[in-house]
C-alpha positions in Angstrom: -45.9 -29.3 -35.4 -45.5 -27.7 -32.0 -42.0 -26.7 -30.9 -41.0 -27.1 -27.3 -38.4 -24.7 -26.0 -37.0 -24.7 -22.5 -36.3 -21.3 -21.0 -34.0 -21.4 -18.0 -35.4 -18.3 -16.5 -38.9 -19.6 -16.6 -37.9 -22.9 -15.1 -36.1 -21.1 -12.3 -39.1 -18.9 -11.6 -41.4 -22.0 -11.5 -38.9 -23.8 -9.2 -38.9 -20.7 -6.9 -42.7 -20.8 -6.8 -42.5 -24.5 -5.6 -40.1 -23.4 -2.8 -42.3 -20.4 -1.9 -45.3 -22.6 -1.7 -43.5 -25.0 0.5 -42.5 -22.2 2.8 -46.1 -20.9 2.9 -47.5 -24.3 3.7 -44.8 -24.8 6.5 -45.9 -21.4 8.0 -49.5 -22.5 8.0 -48.7 -25.8 9.6 -46.7 -24.1 12.3 -49.7 -21.7 12.9 -52.1 -24.7 13.0 -49.9 -26.4 15.6 -49.9 -23.3 17.7 -53.7 -23.0 17.5 -54.1 -26.7 18.6 -51.6 -26.2 21.4 -53.7 -23.2 22.6 -56.8 -25.3 22.6 -55.0 -28.1 24.5 -53.8 -25.6 27.1 -57.4 -24.5 27.7 -58.8 -28.0 27.8 -57.2 -31.2 28.9 -60.0 -33.5 27.9 -59.3 -36.8 26.2 -60.9 -35.4 22.9 -58.6 -32.4 23.0 -55.5 -34.6 23.6 -56.6 -36.9 20.8 -57.0 -33.8 18.5 -53.5 -32.7 19.4 -52.0 -36.1 18.8 -53.7 -36.5 15.4 -52.8 -33.0 14.4 -49.1 -33.6 15.4 -49.0 -36.7 13.2 -50.8 -35.1 10.3 -48.4 -32.1 10.4 -45.4 -34.4 10.5 -46.8 -36.4 7.5 -47.5 -33.3 5.5 -44.0 -31.9 6.1 -42.5 -35.3 5.3 -44.4 -35.8 2.0 -45.8 -32.6 0.6 -43.0 -30.2 1.6 -40.2 -32.6 0.8 -41.7 -33.3 -2.6 -42.2 -29.6 -3.4 -38.6 -28.9 -2.6 -37.3 -32.0 -4.4 -39.3 -31.0 -7.5 -37.8 -27.5 -7.5 -34.3 -29.0 -7.3 -35.1 -31.5 -10.0 -36.5 -28.8 -12.3 -33.3 -26.7 -11.9 -31.1 -29.8 -12.4 -32.9 -30.9 -15.6 -32.9 -27.4 -17.2 -29.2 -27.1 -16.5 -28.5 -30.5 -18.0 -30.6 -29.7 -21.1 -28.7 -26.4 -21.5 -25.4 -28.2 -21.2 -26.5 -30.9 -23.6 -27.6 -28.2 -26.1 -24.2 -26.5 -25.7 -22.4 -29.9 -26.2 -24.4 -30.6 -29.3 -23.7 -27.2 -30.7 -20.0 -27.7 -30.1 -20.1 -31.1 -31.8 -21.7 -29.5 -34.9 -19.2 -26.7 -34.9 -16.4 -29.4 -34.8 -17.6 -31.0 -38.0 -14.8 -30.8 -40.7 -15.3 -27.9 -43.2 -15.8 -30.1 -46.3 -18.6 -31.9 -44.6 -20.0 -28.6 -43.2 -20.0 -27.2 -46.8 -21.8 -30.2 -48.1 -24.5 -29.9 -45.4 -25.2 -26.2 -46.2 
């Protein structure tokens, strides 16, 4: 039977990777917006304006969904690992609080 063990350090590293990925995606979106703005500055055609409008909406949607979810997942991972560690500590304390005669019986 496999044993699952949560390591707080590993979870925090993974949560940090989620946040780092969110920052990298945000940087790329900002760069994309700048590139589209440069194209729009060079050409005021209807197609270019449409591209700019669609790109603005897409960037806003990606920021709203993907980046928000990456950051929320990082926070949830940290919260969950902290709660599991606290629960483990509470359970350990409960076991240690068992009266001695019962503790001797169990060993």
